[in-house]
C-alpha positions as CSV (number, residue, x, y, z in Angstrom):
1,M,49.6,89.7,54.0
2,Q,49.8,90.2,57.7
3,D,50.2,93.6,59.1
4,T,53.5,94.0,60.9
5,S,53.3,97.6,61.7
6,Q,51.8,97.3,65.3
7,I,54.5,94.7,65.7
8,D,57.5,96.7,64.6
9,S,56.2,99.7,66.8
10,A,55.5,97.6,69.9
11,P,57.8,98.6,72.8
12,A,60.8,96.3,73.8
13,P,60.2,94.0,76.6
14,P,61.8,94.9,79.9
15,P,65.0,93.5,80.7
16,D,65.1,90.2,82.8
17,R,66.8,91.8,86.0
18,S,67.4,88.3,87.4
19,A,69.0,87.0,84.5
20,L,71.2,90.3,84.2
21,R,72.3,90.0,87.9
22,R,73.3,86.2,87.0
23,Q,75.3,87.2,84.2
24,H,77.2,90.1,86.2
25,A,77.6,87.6,89.0
26,I,79.2,85.0,86.6
27,L,81.4,87.8,85.1
28,G,82.6,88.8,88.6
29,L,83.4,85.1,89.3
30,K,85.5,84.9,86.0
31,I,87.4,88.0,86.9
32,L,88.1,86.7,90.6
33,A,89.3,83.3,89.0
34,G,91.5,85.2,86.6
35,L,93.1,87.3,89.3
36,L,93.8,84.1,91.4
37,I,95.3,82.4,88.4
38,I,97.4,85.6,87.4
39,A,98.6,86.0,91.1
40,A,99.4,82.4,92.0
41,P,102.6,82.1,90.1
42,I,103.8,85.5,90.8
43,A,103.1,84.7,94.6
44,L,105.3,81.5,94.3
45,A,108.2,83.3,92.3
46,S,108.1,86.1,95.2
47,L,109.1,83.4,97.6
48,V,112.1,82.5,95.5
49,V,113.1,86.1,94.3
50,P,112.9,88.8,96.5
51,G,110.9,91.9,95.0
52,V,109.2,90.0,92.1
53,F,105.9,90.9,93.5
54,G,106.4,94.6,93.6
55,V,107.8,94.8,90.0
56,A,105.1,92.4,88.8
57,F,102.3,94.6,90.2
58,F,103.3,97.4,87.6
59,G,103.2,94.8,84.7
60,V,99.8,93.3,85.7
61,L,98.4,96.7,86.4
62,A,99.5,98.1,83.0
63,A,98.4,94.8,81.2
64,T,95.0,94.9,82.8
65,F,94.0,98.3,82.0
66,G,95.8,98.1,78.7
67,W,93.8,95.1,77.8
68,I,90.4,96.6,78.9
69,S,91.1,99.6,76.7
70,G,91.7,97.7,73.6
71,G,92.5,94.1,73.8
72,P,95.8,92.0,73.9
73,R,98.0,94.0,71.3
74,I,97.2,97.3,73.1
75,G,98.0,95.6,76.5
76,A,101.0,94.2,75.3
77,A,102.4,97.5,73.7
78,V,101.3,99.4,77.0
79,V,103.3,96.8,79.2
80,L,106.5,96.8,76.7
81,S,106.5,100.7,76.8
82,L,106.1,100.8,80.6
83,S,109.0,98.5,81.0
84,V,111.5,100.4,78.7
85,L,110.3,103.8,80.1
86,G,110.5,102.7,83.5
87,V,114.1,101.3,83.1
88,I,115.2,104.4,81.3
89,A,113.6,106.5,84.3
90,I,115.6,104.4,86.8
91,M,118.7,104.9,84.8
92,L,118.3,108.6,84.6
93,R,117.1,109.2,88.1
94,E,119.6,111.7,89.0
95,N,118.8,113.9,86.2
96,T,115.7,115.5,86.9
97,I,115.7,117.7,84.0
98,V,115.7,114.8,81.6
99,L,112.9,113.1,83.7
100,A,111.0,116.4,83.4
101,A,111.4,116.0,79.6
102,I,110.1,112.6,79.7
103,L,107.0,113.5,81.5
104,L,106.3,116.3,79.2
105,L,106.6,114.0,76.2
106,L,104.3,111.6,77.7
107,G,102.0,114.4,78.2
108,V,102.1,115.4,74.5
109,A,101.8,111.7,73.3
110,Y,98.7,111.3,75.4
111,G,97.2,114.4,73.9
112,L,98.2,113.0,70.3
113,A,96.5,109.7,71.0
114,A,93.3,111.6,72.6
115,R,93.2,113.4,69.3
116,K,92.6,110.2,67.3
117,G,90.2,109.3,70.1
118,V,92.3,106.6,71.8
119,G,93.9,108.5,74.5
120,K,92.8,105.8,77.1
121,A,95.1,103.3,75.4
122,V,98.2,105.1,76.8
123,L,96.9,106.6,79.7
124,Q,98.6,104.2,82.0
125,L,102.1,105.4,80.7
126,P,101.9,109.1,82.1
127,I,100.2,107.6,85.4
128,L,102.7,104.7,86.1
129,V,106.2,106.0,84.8
130,P,106.5,108.6,87.6
131,Y,106.4,105.6,90.1
132,F,109.8,104.5,88.7
133,M,111.0,108.0,89.0
134,M,109.8,108.5,92.6
135,S,111.1,105.0,94.0
136,P,112.4,102.4,91.8
137,P,110.9,99.0,92.8
138,P,113.4,96.8,94.9
139,L,114.3,93.6,93.0
140,F,116.8,90.9,94.2
141,T,117.8,93.2,97.2
142,D,116.2,96.2,99.2
143,P,117.4,98.7,98.5
144,P,118.1,97.6,95.1
145,V,121.6,97.5,93.4
146,F,121.3,99.2,90.0
147,D,123.5,97.0,87.8
148,A,122.8,94.9,84.7
149,A,120.9,92.1,86.4
150,Y,118.6,94.7,88.1
151,F,117.6,96.2,84.9
152,T,117.3,93.1,82.9
153,G,115.1,91.5,85.9
154,V,112.9,94.6,85.7
155,L,112.2,94.2,82.1
156,V,111.8,90.5,82.0
157,V,109.4,90.6,85.2
158,I,107.1,93.2,83.8
159,N,106.9,91.9,80.5
160,V,106.3,88.2,81.5
161,T,103.7,88.9,84.2
162,G,102.0,91.4,81.8
163,A,102.1,88.8,79.1
164,W,100.6,86.2,81.5
165,A,97.8,88.7,82.6
166,I,96.7,89.5,79.1
167,L,96.5,85.7,78.2
168,V,94.3,85.0,81.4
169,L,92.2,87.7,80.8
170,H,91.7,87.2,77.1
171,L,90.8,83.6,77.7
172,A,88.5,84.2,80.8
173,L,86.7,87.4,79.3
174,G,86.9,86.9,75.5
175,K,87.8,89.5,73.0
176,R,88.0,93.3,73.3
177,E,88.7,95.9,70.9
178,L,89.8,99.5,70.9
179,V,86.9,101.8,70.3
180,A,87.9,105.4,69.2
181,L,86.0,108.3,70.9
182,S,84.6,111.3,68.8
183,V,86.8,114.4,69.2
184,P,84.7,117.7,68.7
185,D,87.8,120.0,68.6
186,P,91.1,118.2,67.4
187,R,93.0,121.3,68.8
188,V,91.9,120.6,72.4
189,P,93.5,117.0,73.1
190,V,97.3,118.0,71.9
191,L,97.1,121.3,73.9
192,Y,95.5,119.7,76.8
193,G,98.1,116.9,77.0
194,T,100.9,119.5,76.6
195,V,99.7,121.3,79.8
196,L,99.2,118.2,81.6
197,G,102.8,117.1,80.8
198,L,104.1,120.5,81.9
199,M,102.3,120.3,85.3
200,S,103.5,116.6,85.5
201,A,107.0,117.7,85.1
202,T,106.7,120.7,87.5
203,V,105.1,118.3,90.3
204,M,108.1,116.0,89.8
205,L,110.8,118.6,90.0
206,L,109.1,120.0,93.2
207,G,108.6,116.5,94.7
208,T,112.3,115.5,93.9
209,T,114.2,118.8,94.6
210,T,112.3,120.0,97.7
211,G,111.3,118.8,101.0
212,V,108.1,117.3,99.6
213,K,109.7,113.9,98.8
214,S,106.7,111.8,99.8
215,H,104.2,110.4,97.4
216,W,104.0,113.2,95.0
217,V,103.0,110.7,92.1
218,W,99.4,110.9,93.6
219,V,99.2,114.2,92.2
220,T,100.4,113.3,88.8
221,L,97.8,110.4,88.9
222,T,94.9,112.5,89.8
223,L,96.0,115.1,87.0
224,Y,95.4,112.3,84.2
225,V,92.5,110.3,86.0
226,L,90.4,113.4,86.1
227,A,91.5,114.6,82.6
228,D,88.9,114.8,79.8
229,P,90.9,115.7,76.6
230,T,87.8,116.0,74.6
231,Q,85.5,118.0,76.6
232,L,87.9,119.7,79.0
233,L,86.2,120.5,82.3
234,T,83.1,118.5,82.7
235,P,82.0,119.2,86.4
236,K,79.6,116.5,86.9
237,R,82.3,113.8,85.7
238,M,85.0,115.3,88.0
239,V,82.8,115.5,91.1
240,G,81.8,111.8,90.3
241,R,85.4,110.8,90.2
242,L,86.2,112.8,93.3
243,M,83.4,111.3,95.2
244,G,84.7,107.6,94.5
245,T,88.3,108.4,95.3
246,F,87.3,110.1,98.7
247,A,84.8,107.2,99.6
248,G,87.8,105.0,99.1
249,F,90.1,107.2,101.3
250,A,87.3,107.3,103.8
251,A,86.9,103.4,103.8
252,V,90.8,103.1,104.4
253,A,90.7,105.6,107.2
254,L,87.9,103.5,109.0
255,M,89.7,100.4,108.8
256,A,92.8,101.9,110.0
257,L,91.0,103.5,112.9
258,L,89.5,100.1,113.8
259,G,92.7,98.8,114.3
260,I,92.9,96.3,111.5
261,P,96.6,95.0,111.5
262,D,98.5,96.3,108.3
263,P,99.3,92.5,106.9
264,V,95.5,91.9,106.9
265,L,94.8,95.5,105.1
266,Q,97.3,94.4,102.6
267,V,95.3,91.3,102.0
268,L,92.1,93.2,101.7
269,A,93.7,95.0,98.7
270,L,93.3,92.1,96.6
271,P,89.2,92.0,96.7
272,A,89.3,95.6,96.4
273,L,91.1,95.2,93.1
274,W,88.7,92.6,92.0
275,L,85.5,94.8,92.6
276,C,87.3,97.7,90.8
277,L,87.9,95.5,87.8
278,T,84.4,93.9,87.9
279,F,82.7,97.1,87.9
280,L,85.1,98.7,85.3
281,V,84.5,95.9,82.8
282,L,80.7,96.4,83.5
283,H,81.0,99.9,82.6
284,K,79.6,101.0,86.0
285,P,79.9,104.8,86.9
286,Y,83.4,105.8,87.7
287,W,82.8,106.6,91.3
288,E,81.9,103.1,92.0
289,Y,85.0,101.2,90.7
290,S,87.3,104.3,91.7
291,L,86.4,103.7,95.3
292,F,87.9,100.2,95.2
293,L,90.9,101.2,93.0
294,T,91.6,103.7,95.7
295,I,91.3,101.2,98.5
296,S,93.3,98.8,96.3
297,V,96.2,101.2,95.6
298,V,96.6,102.6,99.1
299,L,96.6,99.2,100.8
300,M,99.0,97.8,98.4
301,N,101.4,100.5,99.1
302,S,101.0,100.6,102.9
303,R,103.9,98.1,103.7
304,G,106.0,99.7,106.3
305,I,104.1,103.0,106.5
306,N,101.4,104.2,108.8
307,T,98.3,103.3,106.9
308,L,96.3,106.3,108.3
309,L,99.2,108.9,107.5
310,L,99.5,107.5,104.1
311,D,95.8,107.8,103.5
312,A,95.7,111.5,104.8
313,E,98.5,112.4,102.5
314,R,97.1,111.1,99.4
315,F,93.7,112.5,100.3
316,A,95.8,116.0,100.4
317,F,97.6,115.1,97.2
318,T,94.3,114.4,95.5
319,L,92.8,117.6,96.2
320,V,95.9,119.3,94.7
321,G,95.7,117.1,91.7
322,A,92.1,117.9,91.3
323,G,92.7,121.7,91.4
324,L,95.7,121.4,88.7
325,S,93.4,119.2,86.5
326,A,90.8,121.9,86.5
327,L,93.4,124.6,86.1
328,A,94.7,122.7,83.0
329,A,91.2,122.8,81.5
330,V,90.9,126.5,82.2
331,I,94.4,127.4,80.6
332,V,93.4,125.4,77.4
333,H,90.1,127.1,77.3
334,W,91.8,130.4,77.7
335,V,94.5,129.7,75.1
336,L,92.1,128.6,72.5
337,D,89.7,131.5,73.1
338,R,92.6,134.0,72.7
339,R,93.8,132.1,69.4
340,T,90.1,132.4,68.2
341,R,89.9,136.1,69.0
342,T,93.1,136.8,67.3
343,A,92.1,135.1,64.3
344,R,88.9,137.0,63.9
345,S,90.7,140.3,64.4
346,R,93.0,139.5,61.6
347,Q,90.0,138.6,59.3
348,V,88.5,142.0,60.0
């Protein structure tokens, strides 16, 4: 009989880099084609119905990241939840206490999901719902008229465009499933999510009841983007994420200083989003796709606003959000350490 010991122990052949690059290029082209197919009917609809594009943006964004996190069902659940919570937030926009309670509950829900290792599946909700609180998207008229037609339109546009995005992504890129992460200490995620919810609610209250009425949602976004509910404060990961975000701000500032017209900058948001999604699907380091995500989000929201001023403002809010995210980790660590010491003292 043939001796296979040397065969079994032989090192694996090195990967074919050229073949890998071709695979990545094909995947990137598929994502680009998918985005164009998703955007085409939305662009046509926006020519007929004012405001469709702005509302559809939320549906497509929630669907895309929901689908990436866990496939069609998770994506559809995230889109439906966002549409309902968004409408509720707009209806209750004058009651800041209730809005604060919603943000707190979203933080707790994120913590409960993270406790089961699936926090990324609901991450878009505490990130996107505050946008509806800060500035309800105009639909049909600008400013919007908050009547039954408006709320029905928001629900329909978000869910229809979200379902369309999920279908296209599923057909273009294939099957995806939700993968649960390991959770070393089940106590951490719920407490962490609660602290993030409290901070998010506090930022919302300050942003809506004081003079800081600008884009305060960038603080709440940074809070959750930098959150790590399983390992708390991981400096290397946080630095990497901030590097990508700040690089994105620098790129936008450079384009604005070069005098590129705002309409052109808004068009450049689309290829930036394409590169962001491509790097995300390829599991590239966070800073690489956060760079393009930052560029895309800033440029998409630059209509009627000085791009350089918007860029500088969000840069400052990102610093605030990063500090609060680190503070949340420190608070959770302190609370758990105090509980451990109390339990040990009782045993003695």
